[in-house]
C-alpha positions, -999 to 999 in steps of 0.1 A, spaced: 43 -258 -158 13 -248 -179 14 -219 -203 -12 -200 -182 10 -203 -151 40 -190 -171 21 -160 -183 7 -154 -148 42 -153 -133 54 -130 -161 26 -106 -155 33 -106 -118 70 -100 -125 61 -70 -146 39 -56 -119 66 -61 -93 94 -44 -113 72 -14 -121 58 -11 -85 93 -12 -70 106 15 -94 76 38 -87 78 33 -50 115 42 -50 110 72 -73 81 88 -55 85 74 -20 48 65 -18 50 27 -16 43 3 -43 8 -7 -31 -9 20 -51 5 3 -82 5 -33 -71 -32 -35 -62 -46 -22 -96 -19 -42 -114 -29 -74 -96 -65 -68 -101 -59 -64 -138 -38 -96 -139 -63 -116 -120 -91 -103 -142 -71 -113 -174 -66 -148 -160 -103 -153 -151 -101 -153 -113 -136 -151 -99 -148 -115 -97 -161 -121 -62 -126 -126 -48 -101 -110 -72 -100 -76 -54 -97 -93 -21 -67 -113 -33 -51 -82 -50 -53 -63 -17 -42 -92 5 -13 -101 -17 -1 -65 -18 -2 -63 20 19 -95 23 47 -80 3 48 -49 25 59 -69 56 94 -74 42 98 -42 22 87 -21 52 112 -39 75 141 -33 51 131 4 46 128 10 83 163 -5 89 178 17 63 162 48 77 172 38 113 208 36 103 206 71 90 191 82 123 160 96 108 133 75 126 115 89 156 111 57 175 91 74 203 64 82 177 66 47 162 62 30 196 32 53 205 14 50 171 22 14 161 -3 -4 185 -32 18 174 -22 14 137 -21 -23 141 -55 -23 158 -69 -3 129 -53 -28 105 -71 -57 122 -103 -38 119 -97 -30 83 -89 -66 75 -121 -78 93 -141 -52 73 -125 -64 41 -135 -100 48 -171 -89 52 -171 -65 22 -179 -74 -14 -158 -66 -44 -177 -35 -52 -171 -20 -18 -134 -27 -19 -131 -11 -54 -149 20 -42 -127 23 -11 -96 18 -31 -106 43 -58 -116 71 -34 -85 65 -13 -63 65 -44 -78 98 -54 -67 113 -20 -32 99 -26 -32 115 -61 -43 148 -48 -16 148 -21 10 138 -46 1 163 -72 -10 193 -51 4 187 -16 30 209 -1 53 196 27 52 231 42 14 230 49 6 227 86 -26 219 106 -10 216 140 23 223 158 27 187 168 13 152 166 -20 145 184 -20 127 217 -45 106 237 -78 98 221 -70 119 190 -37 100 184 -56 67 188 -83 77 164 -58 91 138 -35 61 139 -63 36 138 -79 53 109 -45 52 90 -43 14 98 -78 6 88 -79 25 55 -44 12 45 -55 -24 52 -87 -19 31 -66 -5 3 -36 -29 5 -10 -1 10 16 6 36 16 35 60 35 59 39 7 74 18 -13 86 48 12 84 76 36 109 59 8 133 52 -4 131 88 30 137 103 40 166 80 6 183 86 15 181 123 48 199 120 72 170 115 100 174 88 94 155 56 125 133 60 116 123 95 80 117 85 90 94 56 115 75 78 91 70 107 61 61 85 82 34 69 77 15 102 39 20 100 39 -5 70 49 -35 91 24 -26 118 -3 -25 91 8 -54 69 15 -81 94 -19 -82 112 -39 -72 81 -23 -100 60 -32 -125 87 -68 -113 86 -69 -117 48 -56 -152 51 -82 -161 77 -111 -143 59 -103 -160 26 -96 -195 38 -116 -220 19 -132 -195 -4 -141 -207 -39 -126 -192 -70 -92 -183 -56 -61 -183 -78 -38 -214 -76 -15 -217 -46 -34 -191 -25 -35 -190 13 -69 -174 19 -68 -140 1 -30 -141 -3 -15 -155 -35 18 -173 -27 33 -168 -62 23 -131 -61 40 -127 -27 72 -144 -38 75 -126 -72 64 -92 -60 85 -92 -28 116 -101 -47 113 -78 -77 100 -47 -59 132 -49 -38 153 -50 -70 139 -19 -87 131 3 -57 168 14 -53 169 23 -90 138 46 -86 153 61 -55 186 70 -73 167 85 -102 146 106 -78 176 128 -72 182 133 -110 148 138 -125 124 168 -122 103 156 -93 77 183 -94 67 176 -130 70 138 -126 48 138 -95 21 158 -112 21 135 -142 20 104 -120 -7 119 -99 -28 124 -130 -22 87 -139 -32 76 -104 -64 97 -107 -73 79 -139 -66 45 -124 -87 55 -93 -117 66 -114 -114 34 -134 -115 13 -102 -147 31 -91 -161 26 -126 -154 -11 -123 -175 -11 -91 -206 1 -109 -201 -18 -142 
């Protein structure tokens, strides 16, 4: 094994450990950490600029398939998942994820960087200033409004490489659902997003030049294996610490860090 490959695996391991810990600590999913971390790793190892953001997003999505399934199972055992909402929303979320994956395949690196940066700014604002008590409606939308909302969550999440937690939880709490039910139910959104979106990233990137070694389209196999394993190891540690540390202050500090990362990603798009 070459020295470059060893360093690449070590860098992926560090990203996975940190992402799992952050995801468990704040309950926002590791994608907001994994994507910029992978982008930085691929930049350091000279992956072609034309594909590095695509591979970062596609690889992040691939890891969400397993982590979302485990998270949903744990929440289901606790009786916190509203399966009626999950069944009604999941098809539209999946459809949006397919659309998002198709758009990503047609987009250039600069467009993906801007989408991720702007989306991450929204996540940072929600994390730092959001209040679970805020309400826009008494209940979740139905009919065409539900389809549009769910598809938008799926498409934006697929373009950013994140699960459904960041936007799904916000949508559910703003529509009157308790925060614990929102977190539990939105954990199932992740699989509805990640499975079809990952397939789209594989198809869109198949045969592209400049991909990292052992990639399947825009999905890095080493990245998937290392990140999926290590995020699962550190997520429970973060979750346990979440009950012992001052969440409000930590969330505000982390939101500021995310905002800096988001602005840097947008800067990369124009540099």
